[in-house]
C-alpha positions in Angstrom: 3.9 -9.1 1.5 6.6 -11.4 0.5 9.6 -10.5 -1.5 12.5 -12.5 -2.8 16.1 -12.1 -3.8 17.1 -12.3 -7.5 20.0 -14.4 -8.5 21.1 -14.3 -12.1 17.8 -12.7 -13.1 15.8 -15.6 -11.8 13.7 -16.0 -8.7 15.8 -17.1 -5.8 15.3 -18.0 -2.1 12.9 -16.3 0.2 14.4 -12.9 1.2 12.0 -10.6 3.0 8.4 -10.1 4.0 5.9 -7.6 5.5 6.2 -6.3 9.1 5.8 -9.0 11.6 2.2 -10.3 11.6 0.4 -11.5 14.6 -2.9 -13.1 15.5 -6.0 -11.0 15.3 -7.6 -10.3 18.7 -10.6 -8.1 18.3 -13.8 -9.1 16.3 -15.3 -6.0 14.7 -19.0 -5.7 14.2 -21.1 -7.3 11.4 -21.0 -11.1 11.7 -22.2 -11.6 8.1 -20.2 -9.2 5.8 -22.0 -8.6 2.5 -19.5 -7.1 0.1 -19.6 -8.7 -3.3 -16.6 -9.9 -5.3 -15.9 -7.9 -8.5 -14.0 -9.7 -11.2 -13.4 -6.8 -13.7 -10.3 -5.4 -12.2 -9.1 -8.8 -10.8 -9.0 -10.0 -14.4 -7.5 -6.8 -15.7 -4.5 -7.0 -13.5 -3.9 -10.7 -14.0 -1.4 -11.1 -16.8 0.5 -14.1 -18.2 3.3 -12.1 -19.6 5.1 -9.0 -18.3 4.1 -8.1 -14.8 2.6 -11.4 -13.8 2.3 -11.0 -10.0 2.5 -8.2 -7.5 2.3 -7.1 -3.9 0.5 -3.9 -2.7 -2.1 -2.3 -5.0 -2.8 1.4 -4.7 -4.3 3.8 -7.1 -4.3 7.6 -7.5 -5.9 10.1 -9.9 -3.5 12.0 -12.2 -4.4 15.0 -14.4 -5.7 14.2 -17.9 -8.0 11.5 -16.7 -5.2 9.1 -16.0 -5.0 6.7 -13.0 -1.7 5.8 -11.5 -1.4 2.3 -9.9 1.4 1.6 -7.5 2.7 -1.9 -6.8 5.5 -3.0 -4.5 7.4 -6.3 -4.9 6.4 -7.6 -8.4 7.2 -10.5 -10.6 8.2 -9.8 -14.2 8.3 -12.8 -16.6 5.9 -15.3 -18.0 3.2 -17.7 -16.7 3.3 -21.2 -18.2 0.9 -24.0 -17.2 -0.4 -21.9 -14.4 3.0 -21.4 -12.8 5.6 -18.5 -12.9 8.1 -19.7 -15.5 11.8 -20.0 -14.9 13.7 -16.8 -15.6 11.1 -14.6 -13.9 12.6 -11.7 -12.0 11.4 -9.9 -8.8 11.5 -6.1 -8.9 10.8 -4.1 -5.7 8.2 -1.8 -7.2 6.4 -1.1 -10.4 3.5 1.1 -11.7 0.7 1.0 -14.2 -1.4 3.6 -16.0 -5.1 3.4 -16.8 -7.5 5.9 -18.2 -10.7 6.7 -16.4 -12.6 3.6 -15.6 -11.1 1.7 -18.5 -9.7 -1.6 -17.1 -6.8 -1.7 -19.6 -3.6 -1.1 -17.7 -0.2 -0.5 -19.2 2.6 -1.7 -16.8 6.0 -0.2 -16.2 9.1 -1.1 -14.3 12.8 -0.2 -14.6 14.3 -1.4 -17.9 17.8 -2.4 -18.6 19.8 -5.6 -19.1 17.2 -7.2 -16.8 14.1 -5.8 -15.2 14.6 -3.7 -12.1 12.5 -1.5 -9.8 10.8 1.5 -11.2 12.2 3.4 -8.3 15.4 1.8 -7.0 16.7 3.1 -3.7 20.2 4.6 -3.9 21.0 3.5 -0.3 22.9 0.2 -0.3 20.9 -2.6 1.1 17.6 -0.7 1.0 14.6 -0.8 -1.2 11.3 1.1 -1.6 7.9 -0.2 -0.7 5.2 2.0 -2.2 2.4 2.0 0.5 0.1 4.2 -1.6 0.5 7.8 -0.6 0.9 10.2 -3.6 0.2 13.9 -4.4 0.2 15.7 -7.8 1.2 19.2 -6.8 -0.6 20.7 -9.8 -1.5 19.6 -13.4 1.8 20.8 -14.9 3.8 20.2 -11.8 5.7 17.4 -10.1 4.3 14.2 -8.7 5.2 13.2 -5.1 5.1 9.4 -4.3 5.9 8.3 -0.8 8.4 5.5 -0.6 8.9 3.5 2.6 12.5 2.5 2.9 13.0 -1.1 3.9 16.2 -3.0 4.9 17.4 -6.0 6.7 17.3 -6.3 10.5 20.4 -8.5 10.4 18.7 -11.4 12.2 19.0 -14.5 10.0 17.2 -16.6 12.5 14.1 -14.4 11.8 13.8 -16.0 8.3 11.3 -14.2 6.1 10.7 -11.6 8.8 14.2 -10.3 8.8 13.5 -6.8 7.7 12.7 -3.4 9.1 11.5 0.0 8.1 14.2 2.6 7.7 12.1 5.7 7.2 10.1 7.6 4.6 11.3 9.3 1.4 9.5 11.6 -1.0 10.0 10.3 -4.6 9.7 13.4 -6.8 8.7 12.7 -10.4 9.6 15.9 -12.3 7.6 15.1 -15.5 4.5 13.0 -14.6 2.7 14.4 -17.7 5.0 12.1 -19.7 4.7 8.3 -19.8 6.4 6.5 -16.9 9.1 5.1 -19.2 10.3 8.7 -19.6 10.0 9.8 -16.0 12.8 11.7 -14.4 12.8 11.5 -10.6 14.9 11.9 -7.4 14.3 11.1 -3.8 14.4 13.3 -0.6 14.7 11.9 2.9 11.7 13.0 4.9 11.8 11.2 8.2 14.4 8.6 9.1 14.2 5.8 11.5 16.6 4.8 14.3 16.0 1.1 13.5 13.9 0.7 16.6 16.8 1.7 19.0 14.4 3.8 21.0 11.6 1.3 20.6 9.6 3.7 18.5 8.7 2.7 14.9 6.7 5.1 12.7 6.3 5.5 9.0 4.6 8.2 7.0 2.9 8.3 3.6 0.8 5.2 3.8 -2.1 7.3 2.4 -2.7 10.9 1.4 -5.8 13.1 0.9 -5.6 16.4 -0.8 -8.1 19.1 0.0 -7.6 22.5 -1.6 -4.1 23.7 -0.9 -3.6 21.3 2.0 -2.5 17.6 1.8 -3.2 15.3 4.7 -0.5 12.6 5.2 -1.3 9.5 7.2 1.2 7.2 9.0 1.4 4.1 11.1 2.9 3.7 14.5 4.0 0.1 14.8 5.9 0.5 18.1 3.6 -2.2 19.4 3.5 -4.7 16.5 0.3 -6.3 17.9 -1.6 -3.0 18.2 -0.7 -0.5 15.4 -2.2 3.0 15.4 -3.0 5.7 12.9 -1.2 9.0 12.8 -2.1 12.2 11.0 -0.1 15.1 9.6 -0.9 18.0 7.3 1.2 20.2 5.0 0.7 22.9 2.3 0.7 20.8 -0.9 3.4 22.8 -2.6 5.7 22.2 0.4 5.1 18.5 0.9 8.8 17.6 0.3 9.8 20.1 3.0 9.9 18.5 6.4 9.7 21.9 8.2 6.3 22.6 6.7 4.7 19.5 8.1 2.4 19.7 11.2 1.5 16.7 13.3 -1.8 16.0 15.1 -0.8 16.1 18.7 -2.5 15.9 22.1 -5.6 18.0 22.9 -6.2 18.9 19.3 -2.9 20.8 18.9 -0.7 20.7 15.8 3.1 20.3 16.4 6.1 20.8 14.2 7.7 17.7 15.8 6.8 14.2 14.5 7.5 12.8 17.9 4.4 14.6 19.2 2.0 12.8 16.8 -0.6 10.9 18.7 -2.8 7.9 17.8 -6.1 8.9 16.3 -7.3 5.3 15.6 -6.1 1.9 17.1 -6.0 -1.7 15.8 -4.8 -0.6 12.4 -3.1 -2.5 9.6 0.1 -1.2 7.8 -1.8 -0.4 4.6 -5.1 1.4 4.1 -6.9 4.2 2.4 -8.9 7.2 3.5 -11.5 8.5 1.0 -13.8 11.5 1.1 -17.4 10.2 0.6 -20.3 12.7 0.7 -19.8 14.8 3.8 -17.4 12.5 5.7 -14.5 10.1 5.3 -14.2 6.3 5.0 -11.2 4.4 6.2 -10.7 1.0 4.6 -8.2 -1.5 6.0 -7.8 -5.3 6.5 -8.4 -6.8 9.9 -5.2 -6.3 12.0 -2.5 -9.0 12.2 -3.4 -10.8 9.0 -7.1 -11.2 9.8 -9.4 -12.3 6.9 -11.9 -9.5 6.9 -12.1 -6.1 5.1 -13.0 -3.4 7.6 -14.6 0.0 7.3 -14.6 3.0 9.7 -16.2 6.4 9.4 -15.4 9.9 10.5 -16.9 13.3 10.1 -13.5 15.0 10.2 -10.4 13.8 8.4 -8.4 13.6 11.7 -11.1 11.6 13.4 -12.5 10.5 15.8 -13.0 7.3 13.8 -15.9 4.9 14.4 -15.5 1.3 15.5 -14.5 -1.0 12.7 -17.3 -2.7 10.7 -16.5 -5.8 8.7 -17.9 -5.7 5.2 -16.3 -8.7 3.5 -14.5 -11.9 4.4 -11.7 -13.0 2.0 -12.4 -16.6 1.2 -8.8 -17.5 0.0 -7.3 -17.8 3.5 -9.9 -20.5 4.5 -8.8 -22.9 1.8 -5.1 -23.2 2.7 -3.3 -22.4 6.0 -0.4 -21.0 3.9 -2.5 -18.3 2.3 -2.6 -14.9 3.8 -4.7 -11.9 2.8 -3.9 -8.2 3.7 -3.5 -4.6 2.4 -7.2 -3.8 1.7 -7.5 -0.4 -0.1 -10.3 1.5 -1.8 -10.0 2.7 -5.4 -12.5 5.6 -5.8 -10.8 6.5 -9.1 -12.3 3.5 -10.8 -15.3 2.7 -8.5 -18.0 4.3 -10.5 -21.5 4.2 -9.0 -22.6 1.7 -6.4 -20.1 2.1 -3.6 -16.3 1.7 -3.4 -14.2 -0.8 -5.2 -11.8 -2.3 -2.7 -8.8 -4.6 -3.4 -6.8 -6.8 -1.1 -3.7 -8.8 -1.7 -3.3 -12.6 -1.6 0.0 -14.4 -0.9 1.5 -17.5 0.6 3.9 -18.0 3.4 5.4 -20.8 1.2 7.5 -19.2 -1.5 7.4 -22.3 -3.8 3.6 -22.6 -3.3 3.3 -19.1 -4.7 5.6 -19.8 -7.6 3.6 -22.9 -8.5 0.3 -21.2 -8.6 0.3 -17.9 -10.5 -3.2 -17.0 -9.3 -2.0 -16.4 -5.7 0.3 -13.4 -5.9 -2.4 -11.0 -7.2 -5.0 -8.6 -5.9 -8.7 -9.5 -5.5 -11.4 -6.8 -5.8 -14.7 -6.5 -4.0 -17.5 -3.9 -4.2 -18.5 -2.4 -0.9 -21.8 -0.4 -1.0 -22.4 2.6 1.2 -25.3 0.9 3.1 -22.8 -1.6 4.3 -20.8 0.9 6.3 -23.7 3.1 7.3 -25.2 0.3 9.3 -25.7 0.4 13.1 
């Protein structure tokens, strides 16, 4: 997850990146993953004009058969001769709308004298990363999108890793029934961060699952950057923007009103993931921890776990071709999967900013189809 500063509306020097990545340690089961690349959506999201590159790739069903796509740092401009052309601009987040399984997205970002984020953060020096959590309260009601607030750590010697999470906001879209170009929205602070002063780093809203009148909200505890863990909370859907209504999965199966009481329900996680209801259980999709190359699947009978051991279902080939390439942020897209398993995306990027600029195929998502038999194995 790289992002860059914008100077004069053009791409500038490397500015910020994803949370610190480390070397993968565990080797999940399945030595020969058998997921199959699916080019339909890879091609659909690859544009030579407009939104030509992006980080993060999450989808969510809206009423009326629409599908909302959430992107974080994105490039707006043109591609010429396979490269991002001069004058391109980085915006911190953008969205797209598709209809049903039709792979014909319409992209949106903030308009003005020059492109800007769809959801600019009002706090000076901060920006929103859209990890993927979203809830439509009801068909004619507001849409809640979780925004992870990001900011500088103030450590220039950290280079591209000079950033930190500042907490989680609820971005409330008042009129999601209209097109994104007409959206009216505001943000509410949900859970702040002390910038790591106590050594505890937690973020909420990476993924959501709505079941009836309850919404389940998932977070990541990255206090130990080498071994991140999954957290679970629940809330009445109509009160999701009210902090006092949240309850957190605590020790011994209890539910607490204090986020500090939330316990890990799954270890060796990545920052971005999805949880999907499949048949009578749940499927957790994420990339191998610490910038590993494999897409992993876990299963659970209950939404708050316990989760099975990770099973590798696909190995991303891009990272094997160049040591600068990294792959991450695997997520399922049940909204457009159709029959034959889950459609899963993962992001491709380079640790070399100029390498990415010079090859427009890098900064885009790849899609793979994962069949149910692949995560039901022994």
